[in-house]
Steps between C-alpha positions, in 0.01 A plus 500: 500500500655834569321777684428836351489849659385783282596856579234720336509871440356754264789516257676176572845652501656719770298437824455132438866447415611607844264257669576222254872521569454506877264196493732304271797567721304386807376183332860403419608584858218278633610209282205536259662616171236302304233754595421699188454875559359698208414866471189568303255774413194494722295510181646157414425337836206293369738302281684382814208437739412166346854364524522216753849607605390848605539538877511876560431836347717790620320820398691822455174694468160514661272229377125481516422134444523159664743227403501126579865526616653714772572863409766706671536873468855563375546870552736452789758383242495858369430720799547283805783475746728200483318353797170529311647336195634216714158441654346499151757247375445283805128493423570406133723218612237374739237493227723328251600235755136441591384455137 
């Protein structure tokens, strides 16, 4: 079974696309091209939470609820330094490998 990372934002277009592309590139670089990375609207998150392949939510906005999977704040993809982005990608890889 493949693993799924969802990148959730308010509109599901611009901010999540940047994060989605960076995560996909890193998954390929790490030898994990089978990891599925999808950008979604935060309003649609409930449809993904019950999926058994969901391993991580990368949120591009502030969230006020709990999830049964790890959640990472993805704003460094937009406003962070390259070093901050690299740390974030390292954490994502660590979570995917551990799942």
